[in-house]
N, C-alpha and C positions, 0 to 999 in steps of 0.2 A: 576582448580578450576571449582567446578559443579554448574553452572550457566544456568538459563532459564527466558525466558521471553515468554509472554504472550501474544497474540494477540487475538482479536476480533470484530466483526463488533457490531456496535452500542445496535441490540436487542438480541445479544448472538447467533442466530442462528449457526454461524459460528464462530470457534475458530479455534487457531495453538496453537502452543507451540513451539518456537525457543529453543535448546539445545546448550549450551555451546557458545554465539555470543560473536567473537574477532573481531580486525581492522584488520584482516585478511580474515575474513568473509562474512562481515557488511561492506555498505557502506550509508554513510549519506553525501545530499547534498539538496540545496534549488535550484528546479529548475523553473525558469521565462516564462515556455515555454504557448503557446497559449491551447495547449490540457490540459496543466495541471492544467491552471484557468479555462478552460469549464469546465474541472471533477468536481474542489469543486463548481462550481456553480451548477452544474447538481444535485449532491447530496444536494445541499441546504445548503452548509457549507462554506461560503465564509468566515467565523470565520477562516477556516483551513490558509487562507492564508497572507502574513504578511505585512507590511504597503507596499511594494513596488509588492506586486503581487504573491510572491516567495510562493513556496509548499513545504514543508519539504517531503523529499522525503529518505526513508530508504530501501535500494538494501539487500536483503538475497540471498545466492547464495546458491539454494535448494540441487547442489550437493555437497557442503562444511559443509551444516550447518540441521542438521535432522529436519523436520519440520511434524507434524504431524495435519491433520485437521479433527474437529470433526464437526458435523458427515462427516463420510468417503462415501460420496454420489457423485455425480457427478449434484448435484444439483445449486452450482455456476457456475456463467456466468461472463464475463467481457463485461461492453459495450465497442461500438468501439468508433469511434472519422472517422465521415464523411470527406471523402478525402478534404485537403484542406479547409474545413470550419473552424474547431476548433471545431465542435460541436456533440454533443452524438446523436449515433443512436440507 
């Protein structure tokens, strides 16, 4: 099967294509930790949390699933959580 899934941010500046995802290479979980809840609130997207405060997380193993980012720059960054506070910095 030749399947692919396109991922993108809301504005479309950063996009990725995951080719041939399968249960062997992709994990889906619902996380209830304070950090994931703080991240959703930092994004202004509390609508992403379920009724119990859970965040739907899909993990893609880069070693087993080819992922190509567009544009190919180092302009993307990840926010970090302050140690022990559950707050974004």
